[in-house]
C-alpha positions as CSV (number, residue, x, y, z in Angstrom):
1,M,178.7,-38.6,64.2
2,S,179.5,-38.0,67.9
3,Q,176.9,-37.6,70.6
4,P,175.8,-34.0,70.7
5,I,175.2,-32.4,74.1
6,I,172.1,-30.2,74.2
7,I,171.8,-27.7,77.1
8,V,168.1,-27.1,77.9
9,G,166.9,-24.3,80.2
10,A,164.7,-21.2,80.4
11,P,166.2,-17.8,79.5
12,R,168.5,-16.3,82.2
13,S,168.9,-19.6,83.9
14,G,172.7,-20.2,83.5
15,T,172.6,-21.8,80.1
16,N,175.2,-19.5,78.7
17,M,177.4,-19.9,81.7
18,L,177.3,-23.7,81.6
19,R,177.9,-23.8,77.8
20,D,180.9,-21.6,78.1
21,V,182.5,-23.7,80.9
22,L,181.9,-27.0,79.1
23,T,183.1,-25.8,75.7
24,S,186.3,-24.5,77.3
25,A,187.2,-28.2,77.8
26,P,189.6,-29.6,75.1
27,G,187.8,-31.4,72.3
28,V,184.5,-29.7,72.9
29,T,183.0,-27.0,70.6
30,T,179.9,-25.0,69.9
31,W,178.9,-22.3,67.4
32,P,180.5,-18.8,67.6
33,C,177.2,-17.1,68.5
34,D,174.8,-17.1,71.4
35,E,172.1,-19.4,69.9
36,I,171.1,-21.1,66.6
37,N,167.3,-20.9,66.7
38,F,167.4,-20.1,63.0
39,V,168.9,-23.6,62.4
40,W,166.4,-25.4,64.7
41,K,163.4,-23.6,63.0
42,H,164.5,-24.6,59.4
43,G,161.6,-26.4,57.7
44,N,159.1,-25.2,60.3
45,L,158.8,-21.5,59.5
46,D,155.1,-21.9,59.0
47,L,154.9,-22.0,62.9
48,D,155.2,-18.6,64.5
49,H,156.1,-20.2,67.8
50,D,158.8,-22.5,69.1
51,E,156.8,-25.5,70.2
52,V,157.7,-27.7,67.2
53,P,156.0,-31.1,67.6
54,A,158.0,-34.3,67.5
55,S,156.0,-35.4,64.5
56,R,157.9,-32.8,62.4
57,A,161.3,-34.1,63.2
58,D,161.6,-36.5,60.3
59,R,161.4,-33.7,57.8
60,T,164.6,-32.0,59.1
61,A,166.4,-34.7,61.0
62,S,169.0,-35.3,58.3
63,Y,169.6,-31.6,57.9
64,L,170.1,-31.0,61.7
65,Q,172.4,-34.0,62.0
66,S,174.5,-32.7,59.2
67,V,174.7,-29.3,60.8
68,F,176.1,-30.7,64.0
69,E,178.5,-33.0,62.1
70,R,179.8,-30.1,60.0
71,R,180.5,-28.1,63.2
72,R,182.3,-31.0,64.8
73,R,184.5,-31.6,61.7
74,R,185.1,-27.9,61.1
75,D,186.5,-27.4,64.7
76,N,188.1,-30.9,64.8
77,A,186.2,-31.6,68.0
78,E,185.0,-34.7,69.7
79,I,181.8,-33.2,71.2
80,V,179.4,-30.5,70.0
81,V,177.5,-28.6,72.8
82,E,174.5,-26.5,71.8
83,K,172.4,-24.1,73.8
84,T,169.3,-22.4,72.5
85,C,166.7,-21.6,75.2
86,A,163.8,-22.2,72.9
87,T,164.7,-25.9,72.8
88,S,163.1,-26.1,76.2
89,L,159.7,-25.9,74.4
90,R,160.5,-28.6,71.8
91,V,162.5,-31.3,73.6
92,P,160.6,-34.2,72.0
93,F,161.3,-32.8,68.5
94,V,165.0,-32.5,69.3
95,A,165.2,-35.9,70.9
96,R,163.7,-37.5,67.8
97,A,165.7,-35.4,65.3
98,L,169.0,-36.2,67.1
99,P,168.5,-39.7,68.6
100,D,172.0,-39.8,69.9
101,A,171.9,-36.5,71.7
102,K,172.3,-36.2,75.5
103,F,170.5,-33.4,77.4
104,I,171.7,-31.3,80.3
105,F,168.7,-29.5,81.9
106,I,169.7,-26.5,84.0
107,R,167.0,-24.8,86.1
108,R,167.0,-21.7,88.3
109,D,164.7,-20.0,90.7
110,G,161.9,-18.6,88.6
111,L,161.9,-15.2,90.4
112,D,165.6,-14.7,89.8
113,A,165.2,-15.7,86.2
114,T,162.2,-13.4,85.8
115,A,164.0,-10.3,87.1
116,S,167.0,-11.0,84.8
117,T,164.8,-11.6,81.8
118,M,163.0,-8.3,82.3
119,K,166.3,-6.5,81.9
120,R,166.9,-8.2,78.5
121,W,163.3,-8.1,77.1
122,N,163.5,-4.5,75.7
123,A,167.2,-4.0,75.6
124,E,168.7,-1.9,72.8
125,F,169.3,-3.6,69.5
126,D,172.8,-5.1,69.2
127,L,173.9,-5.2,65.6
128,A,177.1,-7.2,66.3
129,Y,175.2,-9.8,68.3
130,T,172.6,-10.2,65.6
131,L,175.2,-10.5,62.8
132,K,176.9,-13.3,64.6
133,K,173.7,-15.3,64.4
134,V,172.7,-14.3,60.9
135,R,175.8,-16.2,59.6
136,F,174.0,-19.4,60.4
137,V,170.6,-18.7,58.9
138,P,169.8,-21.2,56.1
139,P,170.0,-19.1,52.9
140,T,166.5,-20.1,51.8
141,D,165.1,-18.8,55.1
142,L,166.8,-15.5,55.1
143,P,164.0,-13.4,53.4
144,R,161.4,-14.7,55.9
145,H,163.6,-13.9,58.9
146,L,164.5,-10.5,57.5
147,R,160.9,-9.6,57.0
148,D,160.0,-10.7,60.6
149,F,163.0,-8.8,62.0
150,L,162.0,-5.5,60.3
151,A,158.4,-5.9,61.4
152,K,159.5,-6.3,65.0
153,R,161.8,-3.3,64.9
154,V,158.9,-1.1,63.5
155,R,156.6,-2.3,66.3
156,Q,159.2,-1.6,68.9
157,R,159.8,1.9,67.6
158,T,156.2,2.9,67.1
159,S,155.0,1.5,70.5
160,G,157.8,3.0,72.5
161,D,158.9,-0.3,73.9
162,A,162.5,0.0,72.9
163,R,164.8,0.7,75.8
164,S,161.9,0.6,78.3
165,D,161.9,-1.7,81.3
166,A,158.8,-0.5,83.2
167,N,157.4,-3.4,85.2
168,D,153.9,-2.8,84.1
169,L,154.6,-2.4,80.4
170,K,152.5,-4.4,78.0
171,V,155.1,-5.1,75.4
172,S,154.3,-5.2,71.7
173,T,157.0,-7.7,70.8
174,W,158.2,-11.0,72.2
175,W,161.7,-11.9,73.4
176,G,163.0,-15.4,73.8
177,P,161.2,-18.7,73.6
178,R,157.7,-18.4,72.2
179,P,154.9,-20.6,73.5
180,Q,152.0,-21.3,71.1
181,D,149.9,-18.7,72.8
182,F,152.5,-16.0,73.1
183,R,150.3,-13.4,71.3
184,E,147.5,-13.8,73.9
185,L,150.0,-13.8,76.7
186,Q,151.6,-10.5,75.6
187,R,148.2,-9.0,75.2
188,D,146.9,-10.0,78.6
189,H,150.0,-9.7,80.9
190,P,152.5,-7.0,82.0
191,L,156.2,-7.6,81.5
192,E,156.9,-9.2,84.9
193,E,154.2,-11.8,84.4
194,L,155.3,-12.5,80.8
195,A,158.8,-13.2,81.9
196,F,157.6,-15.4,84.7
197,I,155.2,-17.4,82.5
198,Q,157.9,-17.9,80.0
199,W,160.2,-19.4,82.7
200,Q,157.3,-21.5,83.9
201,R,156.4,-22.9,80.5
202,C,160.1,-23.6,79.7
203,V,160.9,-25.5,82.9
204,V,157.6,-27.5,83.0
205,Q,157.7,-28.5,79.4
206,S,161.4,-29.4,79.6
207,A,161.0,-31.5,82.8
208,D,157.9,-33.3,81.5
209,A,159.5,-34.1,78.2
210,L,162.8,-35.2,79.6
211,A,161.1,-37.6,81.9
212,A,160.2,-39.6,78.9
213,V,163.8,-39.7,77.6
214,D,166.1,-42.5,78.6
215,A,167.6,-41.7,82.0
216,D,171.2,-42.2,80.8
217,R,170.6,-39.4,78.2
218,V,169.6,-36.7,80.8
219,L,171.4,-34.8,83.5
220,E,169.6,-32.2,85.7
221,V,171.6,-29.3,87.1
222,R,170.3,-26.9,89.7
223,Y,171.8,-23.5,89.1
224,E,172.1,-22.6,92.7
225,D,174.0,-25.8,93.5
226,Y,176.2,-25.4,90.5
227,V,177.4,-21.9,91.2
228,A,177.9,-22.8,94.9
229,D,180.4,-25.5,94.0
230,P,181.2,-25.1,90.3
231,V,184.1,-27.5,90.4
232,A,181.9,-30.4,91.6
233,G,179.1,-29.3,89.2
234,T,181.4,-29.2,86.2
235,Q,182.9,-32.5,87.1
236,R,179.5,-34.0,87.2
237,C,178.7,-32.6,83.7
238,L,182.0,-33.8,82.2
239,D,181.5,-37.3,83.6
240,F,178.1,-37.3,82.0
241,M,179.7,-36.3,78.7
242,G,182.3,-39.0,79.0
243,I,185.3,-36.7,79.4
244,G,185.6,-36.6,83.2
245,D,189.4,-36.3,83.0
246,R,189.4,-32.8,81.6
247,L,188.2,-30.7,84.6
248,E,191.6,-29.0,85.2
249,R,191.6,-27.7,81.7
250,T,188.2,-26.0,81.8
251,E,187.5,-22.3,82.7
252,V,185.5,-23.1,85.8
253,G,186.9,-20.1,87.6
254,Q,184.6,-17.7,85.7
255,V,181.5,-19.0,87.6
256,M,180.1,-16.5,90.2
257,T,177.4,-16.7,92.8
258,S,176.5,-12.9,92.9
259,S,173.1,-13.2,91.2
260,V,171.6,-15.9,93.4
261,G,168.6,-14.7,95.3
262,K,168.5,-11.1,93.9
263,G,165.3,-11.5,92.0
264,R,162.9,-11.0,94.9
265,S,164.5,-7.8,96.0
266,Q,164.7,-6.5,92.4
267,L,161.1,-7.3,91.7
268,G,159.7,-6.0,95.0
269,P,157.2,-7.5,97.5
270,D,154.1,-6.7,95.5
271,A,155.4,-8.2,92.3
272,V,156.7,-11.3,94.1
273,S,153.4,-11.8,95.7
274,R,151.6,-11.7,92.4
275,L,154.0,-14.1,90.7
276,E,153.9,-16.5,93.6
277,T,150.1,-16.5,93.2
278,L,150.4,-16.9,89.5
279,G,152.9,-19.8,89.6
280,G,153.3,-21.0,93.2
281,A,152.8,-24.6,92.2
282,T,155.6,-24.5,89.7
283,L,158.0,-22.8,92.2
284,S,157.1,-25.5,94.7
285,R,157.6,-28.3,92.2
286,F,161.2,-27.2,91.6
287,G,162.0,-26.4,95.2
288,Y,161.8,-22.6,95.0
289,A,158.7,-21.8,97.1
């Protein structure tokens, strides 16, 4: 089995962008869908959140390793890159289940990520997007996921959350990575705070967990630096992956800088002030205060 590359990052932090650039390199592949959280959660459906503890890795390690190996062989690839944002809440589990994996941790200004996440939280249902992911649901898990999906759709419709992006909306359903206390969070916080807390939990837990992983297995990428010089940023990632000679054959030209710094203006001064009070220490820790 080759060494998988796991991209770790909070939602709307450049994880898709980075995955798409890296998998455009010859010999590198991924799944033909946005994320495979269904695969990661196999064997742990008794947990209604994404913070799967490392102690549970042994029960599904062989399954996860086989899934990665099948993808590599199916696409006749050397390296499999995977990006699921919820992985940022369970890095120790993934590191134990895939002991040969390397991690690329991409982080972005929490206020930019928050503003972008809010636009996605209550977006209209996309059937084509969902069906691409359903293909990779373990068959034995399908009834449970179908039940949860239908319940979520009913809550959205009856609450009026669908297609709503009001900043002060207390949403009835959760989007993206789920911390253990996500139900309490969605009960007690408006949408802008939920999105910010989600970013905060993802980056803090990722950084803390990756600090315990061998340094040669971890690469940290600052989104703003990457988009400012995507050629240098991509070269750094390819070197880390052991394929530094393939830069010219990647689609690095798709990277844009247009979204950097827009979060503060989109959120407005009052919201920015509240979020800086809520998580100023985290913003400072990662250089965004």
